[in-house]
C-alpha positions in Angstrom: 76.1 128.9 71.2 73.2 127.3 70.7 73.3 124.5 73.3 74.5 126.8 76.0 71.7 129.5 75.3 69.2 126.2 76.2 70.7 125.2 79.1 70.7 128.9 80.2 67.0 129.6 79.6 66.4 125.7 81.5 68.7 127.1 84.5 66.9 130.8 84.9 63.6 129.0 84.4 63.5 126.2 86.9 65.5 129.1 89.2 63.0 131.9 89.1 60.4 129.4 89.5 61.6 128.4 92.9 62.5 131.7 94.2 58.8 132.6 93.0 57.1 129.9 95.6 58.3 133.0 98.6 56.8 135.9 97.1 56.9 137.7 100.0 60.4 137.7 99.9 59.9 140.1 96.9 58.0 142.4 98.9 60.7 142.7 101.2 63.7 142.9 98.6 61.5 145.8 97.2 61.0 147.5 100.8 65.0 147.4 101.1 66.4 148.5 97.9 63.9 151.6 98.7 65.6 151.9 102.1 69.0 151.8 100.2 67.9 154.0 97.8 67.0 156.7 100.2 69.8 156.3 102.0 71.9 157.1 98.6 70.1 159.8 97.9 70.2 161.1 101.5 74.3 161.3 101.2 74.2 162.8 98.5 71.3 165.6 99.2 73.8 166.2 102.8 76.7 167.6 100.4 74.4 169.5 97.8 71.8 171.1 100.2 75.0 173.7 101.0 75.8 174.2 97.4 78.8 172.2 97.1 79.6 170.1 94.1 81.8 166.8 93.3 84.0 168.6 90.8 81.7 170.4 89.1 79.1 167.5 88.9 75.8 168.9 89.5 73.2 167.3 92.1 70.9 165.5 88.7 74.6 164.4 87.4 75.7 162.6 90.4 72.4 161.0 90.7 73.4 159.9 87.2 76.2 158.2 89.3 73.7 157.1 91.8 71.5 155.3 89.6 74.2 153.6 87.5 75.4 152.3 91.2 71.9 151.0 92.2 71.7 149.5 89.0 75.2 147.7 89.1 73.9 146.9 93.0 70.7 144.8 91.5 72.8 143.0 88.4 75.2 141.9 90.7 71.8 140.5 92.9 70.1 138.7 90.3 73.7 137.2 88.8 76.2 137.8 90.6 75.9 136.6 94.0 73.9 133.6 93.9 76.5 132.2 91.4 79.6 133.8 92.6 79.0 133.1 96.5 78.6 129.6 96.0 81.6 128.6 94.6 83.1 128.4 98.1 79.8 126.3 99.2 80.9 123.9 96.0 84.8 123.4 97.5 83.8 123.3 100.9 81.0 120.7 100.6 82.6 118.8 97.9 79.7 119.3 95.6 82.0 120.7 92.8 83.4 117.2 92.3 79.5 117.1 90.5 80.0 120.3 88.6 83.7 119.4 87.0 81.6 116.4 85.6 79.3 117.9 83.7 79.7 118.1 79.8 79.7 122.0 79.9 82.1 124.6 81.2 82.8 124.5 84.4 82.9 128.5 84.9 79.8 128.9 82.8 77.9 126.3 85.0 79.0 128.3 88.1 78.3 131.7 86.7 74.9 131.2 85.3 73.2 128.6 87.1 71.1 130.7 89.2 69.2 133.6 89.0 67.6 135.8 92.0 64.3 138.3 91.4 65.2 140.0 94.2 67.4 142.3 92.4 64.7 143.6 89.9 63.4 146.3 92.5 67.4 147.7 92.4 67.7 147.1 88.2 64.0 149.0 88.1 64.6 152.2 90.9 68.1 152.7 89.5 66.7 153.2 86.1 64.1 155.3 87.5 66.3 157.5 89.0 68.6 157.1 85.5 65.1 158.6 83.5 65.0 161.1 86.2 67.7 162.8 86.1 68.3 162.9 82.3 65.2 164.3 82.2 66.3 167.0 84.0 69.6 166.9 82.0 67.8 167.4 78.6 69.6 164.3 78.0 68.7 162.2 74.2 68.3 158.4 74.0 71.7 158.4 72.4 72.6 159.6 75.8 71.7 156.5 77.4 72.7 154.6 74.6 76.6 155.5 75.0 76.5 154.5 78.6 75.5 151.1 77.5 79.0 149.8 76.5 81.2 151.5 79.2 78.5 149.6 82.1 79.0 146.7 79.9 82.5 146.8 80.5 81.8 147.3 84.2 79.8 144.8 84.5 83.1 142.5 83.2 85.3 143.9 85.4 83.4 143.3 88.2 82.2 139.9 87.3 85.8 138.7 86.8 87.4 140.0 89.8 84.7 138.3 91.9 85.2 135.4 89.9 88.6 135.2 90.9 87.9 135.4 94.8 85.4 132.9 94.7 88.4 130.8 92.6 91.1 131.1 95.4 88.8 128.9 98.2 90.0 126.2 96.3 93.8 126.9 98.7 92.1 129.2 101.3 88.4 127.0 101.3 86.6 130.2 103.6 86.9 133.6 101.4 83.3 135.0 102.4 85.2 137.8 104.3 87.4 138.9 100.7 84.0 139.0 98.9 82.6 141.1 101.4 85.3 143.3 101.6 85.3 143.5 97.6 81.6 144.6 97.6 82.0 146.9 100.4 84.6 148.5 98.5 82.5 149.0 95.7 80.4 151.3 97.9 83.1 153.8 96.9 80.9 154.1 93.2 77.8 155.8 94.9 79.8 158.8 93.9 81.5 160.0 91.6 84.8 159.4 91.6 86.1 163.1 92.2 85.0 163.2 94.7 87.6 161.6 96.5 91.0 162.7 97.3 93.3 162.0 95.5 95.2 159.0 96.3 91.7 157.2 96.7 91.4 157.9 93.3 94.1 156.6 92.5 93.2 153.5 94.4 90.0 152.8 93.2 90.7 153.5 89.1 93.9 151.1 89.1 94.0 148.9 91.8 90.3 148.4 92.3 88.7 149.8 89.1 85.5 151.4 90.6 85.9 154.2 88.6 85.2 152.2 85.3 82.0 150.4 87.3 80.5 153.6 87.5 81.9 156.5 87.1 82.7 156.2 83.2 79.8 154.9 82.4 78.1 158.2 83.5 80.8 160.8 81.7 79.8 158.5 78.6 76.1 159.6 79.5 77.2 162.3 79.8 79.8 163.3 76.8 82.6 163.9 79.1 84.8 160.8 78.9 87.0 160.2 75.8 88.0 157.4 73.8 90.9 156.8 75.4 89.0 155.9 79.0 86.5 154.2 76.7 89.0 152.1 74.9 90.8 151.5 78.5 87.5 149.8 79.8 87.3 147.7 77.3 90.8 146.9 77.6 91.1 146.3 81.2 87.2 144.3 80.9 88.6 141.8 78.4 92.3 141.0 80.2 90.5 140.3 83.4 87.8 138.4 81.8 90.7 136.2 79.7 93.1 136.1 83.3 90.3 134.9 85.2 89.1 132.0 82.9 92.8 131.0 83.1 92.8 131.5 86.5 90.6 129.2 87.2 91.6 126.5 85.2 95.0 127.0 87.1 93.5 126.8 90.4 91.4 123.2 89.6 95.0 121.9 89.1 95.2 122.3 93.0 91.4 121.1 93.6 91.9 117.6 95.1 88.4 116.5 95.6 85.9 115.7 98.3 87.2 111.6 97.5 90.4 112.2 97.5 
């Protein structure tokens, strides 16, 4: 474990040093994050300006869901997208050969090799929205801590789904559009899952588990969720992570390398 942590430190320090050579990009990323956040809040405002509520969710409670979604976006832009989107390119260009030859687990290398600071503004603005709404609702420190575990489960679920889609490039080579479809479906997490019709709620809970990414952590913060949902989120996260590991090993059996 200590060896992997040292490698991780080397990966990320080198990646940040490289990315910060283009500091104007950080300003552009911050402006983009502000624009997306304004658009998300404005979308909520269009519903709530007439007194309408999402199945009993107040304006501040819906803001918490939006803030968690922004956090998720920031985490994805910082850790997931820079790494998992490159799996397809490694397969296309044959550079996956070099990854497999390294004395380290290939899944770990592909998942953590680089980091992008351009997702930091989303992490910051998402946190600000959550704290602002929490102050309006009178939430205490314990409320925020209660959401950490389901939020972690949500990140594991998202990572596992994203990684498995990237792994399918070994068969299909070009699956960029599939990952974009996944990210598009995740946009549903901007709002509480109760905002959608019953059929969509079923789809976003049991088919593409968007509900576990934003709504369940928000409900945990608001002391609304039960132990069954927490247990279900943990079980789903663990199951998908294990499946992603075995799926990657299975996919590698069909990888013929660039030289064969």
